[in-house]
C-alpha positions in Angstrom: -5.8 -23.6 -9.7 -8.5 -25.2 -7.7 -12.2 -25.4 -8.4 -13.1 -24.1 -11.8 -16.8 -23.5 -10.9 -17.8 -20.2 -9.4 -18.8 -20.1 -5.7 -20.3 -17.2 -3.8 -19.6 -17.5 -0.1 -20.2 -14.5 2.2 -17.1 -12.3 2.3 -16.1 -9.4 4.5 -14.2 -6.2 3.6 -10.6 -5.7 4.6 -7.6 -3.9 3.1 -4.0 -5.4 3.4 -1.0 -3.1 2.7 2.2 -5.2 2.5 5.6 -3.6 2.4 7.1 -6.0 -0.2 10.4 -7.9 0.0 8.7 -11.3 0.5 5.4 -12.7 1.7 3.8 -11.8 4.9 1.8 -15.1 5.5 -0.3 -13.5 8.3 -1.7 -10.9 5.9 -2.7 -13.6 3.4 -4.3 -15.6 6.3 -6.2 -12.5 7.4 -7.5 -11.9 3.8 -8.4 -15.5 3.2 -10.4 -15.6 6.4 -12.4 -12.6 5.2 -12.9 -14.1 1.8 -15.1 -16.9 3.2 -13.0 -19.5 1.4 -14.1 -18.2 -2.0 -12.3 -17.4 -5.3 -9.0 -15.5 -5.1 -7.8 -13.4 -8.0 -4.1 -12.5 -8.1 -3.5 -9.5 -10.3 -0.1 -8.8 -11.9 1.7 -7.6 -15.0 4.3 -10.4 -14.6 4.2 -13.9 -16.0 4.3 -16.9 -13.7 4.9 -20.5 -14.6 2.4 -23.3 -14.0 4.7 -24.7 -11.3 4.8 -21.3 -9.6 1.0 -21.1 -9.7 0.7 -24.6 -8.2 3.1 -23.7 -5.4 1.3 -20.5 -4.6 -2.1 -22.3 -4.5 -0.6 -24.9 -2.1 0.9 -22.2 0.1 -2.3 -20.3 0.3 -4.4 -23.4 0.9 -2.2 -24.1 4.0 -3.2 -20.7 5.4 -7.0 -21.2 5.0 -9.8 -22.4 2.8 -9.4 -21.3 -0.8 -11.8 -22.4 -3.5 -9.6 -21.3 -6.4 -6.8 -18.9 -7.3 -6.8 -17.3 -10.8 -3.6 -15.4 -11.8 -4.4 -12.6 -14.2 -1.3 -11.3 -16.1 -2.5 -8.0 -17.4 0.5 -6.5 -19.3 -1.3 -4.4 -21.9 -4.3 -2.0 -22.1 -6.0 -4.5 -24.4 -6.0 -7.1 -21.7 -7.1 -4.6 -19.1 -10.1 -3.9 -21.3 -11.0 -7.6 -21.7 -14.5 -8.5 -20.4 -13.1 -11.7 -19.1 -10.6 -9.9 -16.9 -13.4 -7.6 -15.6 -15.6 -10.7 -14.9 -12.9 -12.5 -12.9 -12.4 -9.4 -10.7 -16.1 -8.7 -10.2 -16.7 -12.4 -9.3 -13.8 -12.7 -6.8 -14.1 -13.0 -3.1 -10.5 -11.8 -2.7 -8.3 -9.6 -4.9 -4.5 -9.2 -4.4 -2.3 -6.9 -6.4 1.3 -8.1 -7.0 4.5 -6.2 -6.6 6.3 -4.8 -9.6 6.1 -1.3 -11.0 3.2 1.0 -10.0 3.9 3.3 -13.0 3.3 0.3 -15.3 0.1 -0.5 -13.5 -1.1 3.1 -13.8 -0.2 3.3 -17.5 -1.7 -0.1 -18.4 -4.8 -0.2 -16.2 -6.0 3.4 -15.6 -9.4 4.1 -17.1 -10.0 0.5 -18.2 -12.5 -2.2 -17.4 -10.0 -3.6 -14.9 -9.6 -0.2 -13.2 -13.4 0.4 -13.0 -13.9 -3.1 -11.5 -11.3 -2.5 -8.8 -12.8 0.9 -7.9 -16.3 -0.7 -7.7 -15.3 -3.6 -5.4 -13.5 -1.1 -3.1 -16.6 1.1 -3.1 -18.9 -1.9 -2.4 -16.8 -2.8 0.7 -17.7 -6.4 0.8 -14.6 -8.1 -0.6 -11.1 -8.1 0.9 -8.3 -6.5 -1.2 -4.6 -6.5 -0.7 -1.4 -5.5 -2.4 2.4 -5.8 -1.9 5.1 -3.3 -2.8 3.7 -1.6 -6.0 0.4 -3.2 -5.2 0.4 -1.4 -1.9 1.5 1.8 -3.5 -1.6 2.0 -5.7 -4.2 1.1 -3.0 -4.0 4.6 -1.3 -6.0 7.6 -2.4 -2.7 9.4 -3.2 -0.2 7.3 -5.0 3.4 8.0 -6.0 3.6 7.0 -9.7 7.2 7.9 -10.8 7.4 9.2 -14.4 11.1 8.5 -14.4 13.0 6.4 -11.8 12.0 6.2 -8.2 13.2 9.1 -6.1 15.7 8.6 -3.2 15.4 10.2 0.1 18.6 12.2 -0.6 17.2 13.6 -3.8 13.8 14.4 -2.3 15.1 16.2 0.7 17.7 18.2 -1.3 15.0 19.2 -3.8 11.3 18.3 -3.2 10.7 19.2 -6.9 13.4 16.8 -8.2 12.5 15.3 -11.6 12.2 11.9 -9.9 9.5 13.2 -7.5 7.0 13.5 -10.4 4.2 12.5 -9.9 1.8 12.0 -7.1 -1.6 11.0 -8.5 -5.0 11.1 -6.9 -7.1 9.5 -9.7 -6.5 5.8 -9.4 -8.1 4.0 -6.4 -10.2 5.9 -4.0 -10.4 4.0 -0.8 -12.3 6.1 1.7 -10.0 5.5 4.7 -7.0 6.4 2.6 -8.3 9.2 0.5 -5.7 11.8 1.7 -3.1 9.2 2.5 0.0 8.2 0.5 1.8 4.9 1.1 5.5 3.9 0.8 7.1 0.5 0.9 10.5 -1.3 1.5 10.8 1.6 4.0 13.8 0.9 6.3 15.5 -1.4 3.8 15.6 1.3 1.2 16.0 4.3 3.4 12.7 5.9 2.5 11.9 8.0 5.5 13.1 11.2 3.9 11.3 10.8 0.7 8.0 10.0 2.4 8.2 13.2 4.4 9.0 15.0 1.1 5.9 13.4 -0.5 3.8 14.9 2.4 5.5 18.3 1.9 4.5 18.3 -1.8 1.0 17.1 -1.0 0.4 20.0 1.3 2.2 22.6 -0.8 0.4 21.5 -4.0 -3.0 21.3 -2.3 -3.5 17.6 -3.0 -4.9 17.1 0.5 -5.9 19.4 3.4 -3.2 20.0 6.0 -5.0 18.3 8.9 -5.7 15.2 6.8 -2.6 14.7 4.7 -1.0 11.5 6.0 1.2 8.6 5.1 1.4 4.9 5.9 4.8 3.1 5.4 5.8 -0.5 5.9 9.1 -2.3 6.2 9.5 -5.4 4.1 7.4 -8.5 5.1 5.3 -6.2 7.2 1.5 -5.6 6.7 -1.0 -3.1 7.8 -4.5 -4.8 7.7 -7.5 -2.5 8.0 -11.1 -3.6 8.8 -14.3 -1.9 7.8 -14.2 0.3 11.0 -10.9 1.8 10.0 -9.1 -0.2 12.7 -5.6 -1.4 11.6 -3.4 -4.1 13.0 0.3 -4.7 12.0 1.6 -8.1 11.1 5.2 -9.1 11.1 7.7 -11.7 12.3 8.7 -12.5 15.9 12.4 -12.7 15.0 12.8 -9.5 13.0 12.3 -5.7 13.3 9.2 -5.4 11.1 7.6 -2.0 11.6 4.8 0.1 10.2 4.8 3.9 10.4 1.7 6.1 10.5 2.7 9.6 9.7 0.8 12.9 10.0 1.8 16.6 9.4 2.3 19.0 12.3 2.4 22.2 10.1 2.8 23.4 6.6 6.4 23.3 5.2 8.4 26.5 5.8 10.2 26.0 2.5 9.2 23.7 -0.3 10.5 25.2 -3.5 12.2 23.9 -6.7 15.9 23.6 -6.5 16.1 24.3 -2.7 16.4 21.8 0.2 13.2 21.1 2.1 12.9 23.1 5.3 10.2 22.0 7.7 11.2 22.6 11.3 7.8 21.3 12.6 7.3 18.6 10.1 5.6 15.3 11.1 4.6 13.0 13.9 5.1 9.3 13.4 3.5 6.4 15.2 5.8 3.4 15.0 4.3 0.0 15.6 6.2 -3.3 15.5 4.4 -6.0 13.7 3.7 -9.4 15.3 2.3 -12.7 14.0 -0.9 -12.0 16.0 -1.2 -8.4 14.8 0.0 -5.4 16.9 -2.3 -2.5 17.6 -4.9 -1.6 16.8 -4.2 1.7 15.2 -7.4 3.9 14.7 -7.1 5.5 11.3 -10.1 7.8 12.0 -8.6 9.2 15.2 -5.0 8.6 14.0 -3.7 7.2 17.2 -3.0 3.9 19.0 -2.7 2.6 22.5 0.5 0.8 21.5 3.7 1.6 19.7 5.8 4.7 20.1 5.2 8.3 18.8 8.1 10.4 17.4 8.4 13.9 16.0 10.6 14.1 12.9 11.6 17.5 11.5 13.6 18.6 8.4 16.2 21.4 8.7 17.7 22.5 5.4 17.2 19.0 3.9 18.4 17.0 6.9 16.2 14.9 9.1 16.3 15.6 12.8 16.1 11.9 13.7 16.1 8.7 11.7 13.4 6.4 13.0 13.9 3.6 10.5 15.2 0.2 11.5 17.7 -0.8 8.8 19.0 -4.4 8.9 
């Protein structure tokens, strides 16, 4: 949709992590501003109708200047290897990864032309990139790519080696600010606090990230963490809803993280909890891992049970 001719305005790096469950218009506006009004590529494995594409273009154009939007439905490895797909991604001033199934994205896109193009534009740091739900899940250096069905908090806390915990990957997208960070989405709505903490326990126990640097960023639905090139993040959300982002770091190594046994981690994690706003709450400094706003909480795990539930279920 829009202008078929290529344009090359100056764009600026940014990373938008959206928790799913519907659009966060403020995150799209933030990305569009950084795109310089250029060409927007929407990357998905789903099929959208012409009418849906028209409506999306109209909605985005109301948020800012958009030269064009190209929807790429890449639902096979053959398409992920297509030179045309690679060309669209490399020529974009904004790339956004749709929700869906991150395991499907990993299976279909890993080690393809599409994958290499995404890695290169993230490394070049001159084009804004975003993702929602599954799209957010694959934008961190550590990504939960379920080999079966997605694990629940109850399963993960009762057994951090539950079959649905497999697997946490570190070979998809390598964003510098998030190299040792895992993300989780639909957080409060799907009761995911416990499983995110279990992810961190496994990351530390399995040596996937060093203890001081192993971290997680989680978002409620319609909530976005938007990160600039200085690793400063703001949190967007609605005025009339409890839209929170959670920045989680480890306080120690797990006392017990073993197959078939409940997770035991008496000094587990610290959580910065920031409520999103239309203007962007924060900032949160990802390098220092602290903020001048929000609230900080310690959450522990005793024999598979959380000491406190900091989620905001609706």
